[in-house]
C-alpha positions as MATLAB code, in Angstrom:
seq = 'MSNSFNMHRILQLARWCIRNDRPYHRKTFASTCAVMTIIFQIPNLQSLLHAPSVPTNGMPMAASLATFITVLVVGGSYMFYSFSDRRDGFRDLLLIPASNLEKFLVRYLGCFLLMLLITISANLIADALQYLIGILIQRENVGSVVYDCWCFFKGQMADVDIHSVIIEGKVFNYPPLGILLLCIWIHSLYMLGANFFRYFKYSWVFTTIILVALLLVISYLTPSSYHFGRMLHQALDNTFIRCLLLVLSVANVLLSYRLFCKNQLIGKYFNWI';
ca = [
     -15.822  -14.980   23.969;
     -18.902  -13.521   22.310;
     -18.614  -12.462   18.662;
     -20.665   -9.356   19.364;
     -18.909   -6.005   19.219;
     -17.968   -4.355   22.457;
     -16.599   -0.841   22.115;
     -14.722   -1.019   25.408;
     -12.918   -4.201   24.324;
     -12.128   -2.695   20.921;
     -10.590    0.409   22.493;
      -8.596   -1.690   24.942;
      -7.358   -3.871   22.085;
      -6.435   -0.822   19.995;
      -4.439    0.645   22.887;
      -2.667   -2.688   23.368;
      -1.723   -2.861   19.685;
      -0.424    0.715   19.628;
       1.562    0.245   22.843;
       3.158   -3.050   21.755;
       3.884   -1.938   18.189;
       5.297    1.442   19.228;
       8.994    0.515   18.663;
       8.212   -0.859   15.201;
       6.198    2.197   14.175;
       8.892    4.557   15.490;
      11.542    2.752   13.450;
       9.317    2.716   10.368;
       8.510    6.416   10.683;
      12.168    7.377   11.180;
      13.377    5.324    8.218;
      10.549    6.472    5.918;
      11.077   10.106    6.890;
      14.838    9.840    6.304;
      14.467    8.209    2.876;
      11.799   10.647    1.686;
      13.808   13.631    2.956;
      16.860   12.523    0.970;
      14.805   12.026   -2.199;
      12.979   15.335   -1.777;
      16.321   17.158   -1.525;
      17.413   16.084   -5.024;
      16.100   19.271   -6.734;
      17.873   21.415   -4.120;
      21.080   19.451   -4.690;
      20.757   19.963   -8.443;
      20.363   23.683   -7.852;
      23.456   23.840   -5.621;
      25.514   21.909   -8.193;
      24.288   24.228  -10.961;
      22.783   21.442  -13.058;
      22.228   22.399  -16.718;
      18.481   21.710  -16.512;
      16.071   23.596  -14.260;
      15.433   21.524  -11.081;
      11.904   20.114  -10.909;
       9.913   18.039   -8.449;
       9.571   15.161  -10.908;
      11.577   12.554   -9.001;
      10.231   13.497   -5.542;
       6.701   13.378   -6.976;
       7.297    9.902   -8.413;
       8.714    8.673   -5.084;
       5.856   10.196   -3.087;
       3.173    8.743   -5.345;
       4.929    5.361   -5.388;
       5.085    5.111   -1.585;
       1.470    6.231   -1.168;
       0.094    3.845   -3.807;
       2.232    1.004   -2.447;
       0.795    1.449    1.050;
      -2.740    1.563   -0.337;
      -2.331   -1.548   -2.482;
       0.006   -3.635   -0.305;
      -1.422   -2.369    2.994;
      -3.245   -5.627    3.672;
       0.088   -7.355    4.319;
       0.899   -5.126    7.321;
      -1.433   -6.937    9.725;
       1.296   -8.895   11.515;
       4.443   -7.268   10.136;
       5.398   -5.882   13.545;
       5.422   -9.446   14.937;
       8.347  -10.436   12.698;
      10.937   -9.497   15.340;
       9.107  -11.124   18.251;
       7.289  -14.412   17.730;
       5.487  -14.105   21.053;
       3.564  -11.073   19.769;
       1.006  -13.201   17.944;
       0.635  -15.449   20.980;
      -0.130  -12.422   23.148;
      -2.707  -11.267   20.592;
      -4.516  -14.613   20.700;
      -4.628  -14.529   24.510;
      -6.327  -11.116   24.696;
      -9.947  -11.399   25.973;
     -11.689  -10.218   22.791;
     -13.545  -11.902   19.958;
     -11.692  -13.043   16.854;
     -13.636  -10.571   14.732;
     -12.629   -7.691   16.995;
      -8.985   -8.775   16.913;
      -9.061   -9.163   13.127;
     -10.644   -5.784   12.436;
      -8.558   -3.843   14.957;
      -5.363   -5.479   13.762;
      -6.105   -4.810   10.088;
      -7.496   -1.285   10.394;
      -4.955   -0.236   13.021;
      -1.880   -1.398   11.103;
      -3.129   -0.194    7.719;
      -4.245    3.240    8.921;
      -1.076    3.745   10.981;
       1.109    2.894    7.983;
      -0.939    5.306    5.888;
      -0.540    8.003    8.556;
       3.216    7.348    8.796;
       3.586    7.645    5.009;
       1.604   10.886    4.804;
       3.421   12.418    7.796;
       6.851   11.487    6.426;
       5.984   13.028    3.058;
       4.722   16.240    4.677;
       7.859   16.619    6.815;
      10.160   15.908    3.861;
       8.172   18.341    1.711;
       8.371   21.108    4.313;
      12.140   20.669    4.638;
      12.750   20.732    0.888;
      10.537   23.799    0.510;
      12.308   25.727    3.278;
      15.769   24.783    2.039;
      14.722   25.626   -1.527;
      13.717   29.124   -0.426;
      16.945   29.586    1.554;
      19.153   28.666   -1.400;
      16.868   30.642   -3.765;
      16.140   27.649   -5.956;
      14.271   28.238   -9.175;
      10.770   26.709   -9.457;
      10.590   25.852   -5.758;
       7.235   24.376   -4.839;
       5.382   21.833   -2.739;
       5.752   18.211   -3.818;
       2.674   17.131   -1.876;
       0.581   19.807   -3.572;
       1.861   18.713   -6.983;
       0.892   15.135   -6.141;
      -2.568   16.298   -5.120;
      -2.937   18.161   -8.433;
      -1.774   15.034  -10.244;
      -4.511   12.964   -8.647;
      -7.094   15.587   -9.473;
      -5.893   15.655  -13.060;
      -5.186   19.387  -12.983;
      -1.608   19.248  -14.215;
      -1.072   20.121  -17.874;
      -0.896   17.223  -20.353;
      -1.377   14.594  -17.645;
      -4.106   11.968  -17.484;
      -3.527    9.192  -14.972;
      -6.196    7.009  -16.606;
      -4.802    7.163  -20.167;
      -2.191    5.116  -21.976;
      -1.085    5.167  -25.603;
      -1.148    1.747  -27.282;
      -0.092    1.432  -30.920;
      -0.740    5.123  -31.513;
      -4.216    5.049  -29.944;
      -5.217    6.539  -26.595;
      -7.048    4.172  -24.241;
      -8.786    5.630  -21.176;
      -8.832    3.140  -18.329;
     -12.109    3.304  -16.367;
     -11.487    4.653  -12.830;
     -14.013    2.212  -11.331;
     -12.221   -0.738  -12.906;
      -8.851    0.493  -11.620;
     -10.315    0.950   -8.132;
     -11.778   -2.582   -8.068;
      -8.482   -4.021   -9.319;
      -6.583   -2.242   -6.525;
      -9.104   -3.465   -3.940;
      -8.682   -7.037   -5.164;
      -4.873   -6.805   -4.978;
      -5.188   -5.252   -1.494;
      -7.398   -8.139   -0.329;
      -4.961  -10.626   -1.860;
      -2.110   -9.200    0.234;
      -4.369   -9.462    3.291;
      -4.926  -13.119    2.467;
      -1.189  -13.623    2.097;
      -0.557  -12.069    5.510;
      -2.880  -14.642    7.089;
      -1.724  -17.599    4.985;
       2.062  -17.335    5.163;
       3.625  -17.729    8.583;
       6.640  -15.604    7.744;
       5.053  -12.310    8.799;
       7.992  -10.218    7.584;
       8.072  -11.758    4.102;
       4.414  -12.531    3.447;
       4.225   -9.603    1.027;
       7.196  -11.008   -0.894;
       5.519  -14.399   -1.377;
       2.246  -12.731   -2.346;
       4.073  -10.536   -4.866;
       5.734  -13.621   -6.379;
       2.311  -15.224   -6.808;
       0.958  -12.063   -8.445;
       3.927  -11.866  -10.825;
       3.542  -15.555  -11.697;
      -0.157  -15.000  -12.370;
       0.671  -12.020  -14.579;
       3.224  -14.084  -16.523;
       0.675  -16.858  -17.093;
      -1.904  -14.352  -18.360;
       0.693  -12.755  -20.622;
       1.686  -16.171  -21.963;
      -1.936  -17.081  -22.700;
      -2.555  -13.750  -24.417;
      -2.078  -13.967  -28.210;
       1.084  -12.232  -29.387;
      -0.948  -10.080  -31.763;
      -3.127   -8.835  -28.882;
      -1.623   -6.076  -26.735;
      -1.807   -6.791  -22.993;
      -2.657   -3.160  -22.228;
      -5.610   -3.300  -24.605;
      -6.812   -6.544  -23.028;
      -6.554   -4.994  -19.552;
      -8.520   -1.959  -20.731;
     -11.322   -4.129  -22.128;
     -11.384   -6.292  -18.993;
     -11.631   -3.345  -16.605;
     -14.407   -1.870  -18.734;
     -16.385   -5.123  -18.618;
     -19.233   -5.310  -16.088;
     -18.735   -9.049  -15.503;
     -15.010   -8.590  -14.751;
     -15.818   -5.758  -12.342;
     -18.354   -7.911  -10.493;
     -15.856  -10.788  -10.463;
     -13.158   -8.566   -8.923;
     -15.621   -7.435   -6.257;
     -16.674  -11.010   -5.457;
     -13.059  -12.193   -5.312;
     -12.169   -9.294   -3.001;
     -14.962  -10.198   -0.579;
     -13.948  -13.874   -0.772;
     -10.324  -12.992    0.038;
     -11.382  -10.981    3.087;
     -13.670  -13.766    4.350;
     -10.985  -16.394    3.771;
      -8.452  -14.183    5.554;
     -10.739  -13.985    8.582;
     -11.256  -17.759    8.532;
      -7.505  -18.339    8.408;
      -7.046  -15.869   11.262;
      -9.581  -17.755   13.382;
      -7.851  -21.084   12.661;
      -4.353  -19.738   13.269;
      -2.263  -21.914   15.542;
       0.841  -21.035   17.501;
       2.579  -24.197   16.330;
       3.158  -24.261   12.593;
       5.915  -24.294   10.044;
       5.245  -22.574    6.760;
       1.555  -22.070    6.073;
      -1.613  -21.489    8.012;
      -4.184  -23.959    6.732;
      -7.949  -23.716    7.112;
];
């Protein structure tokens, strides 16, 4: 199979992925929508129970932002997650008449973008329900959670700066570019884990364990008199560290593709190069 791109093959492959993963995506959408709806109804429940404090969208906002950021950062691990319930799914993918590069890109972009779409749709539906119910019960301070999240990202909410942290009484402003490169590197690391570990359903767990272990090692090597948050701020503001994160991200993606090309149907725990 030629490694050149063929739009017809890519579209056929995308349709195959959507058709075969439809049960998984339906289940994921239903469960995500149910969980977010329950969380978004907490302010309405507080209003019905006559809580002493005025109900706010604080907890729904935190849950919405957490799910969205999690999908963005951990999204690389979703490449083969839908194959966890049927081991023949990966075999069928390898047998499709398309190049490895086409399969890799369609599988990654399709799964990541669909998970992002599912998360956004579930949040919008849950937000609409909580807003309508809030109006019906005449809740005080009823408002849109999604809009509040959007204002949070734009930094328009009062006394909120998502790039700032107070360390030892001093305010440190984390550089947005450094944060973005760090998130891209973590995203690429989860992609690498999805192609390295054969347990498709738990690849993100193993990758998270490695990240936590790496964080513990760095914390152990950091002098006790030196605050980890300050060290992270200086690292993300360093041009060399930024370039290193970018290089490591590209290396993770290339290594992920190489592992995907060398993937074998027969294997036990890991997918070696």
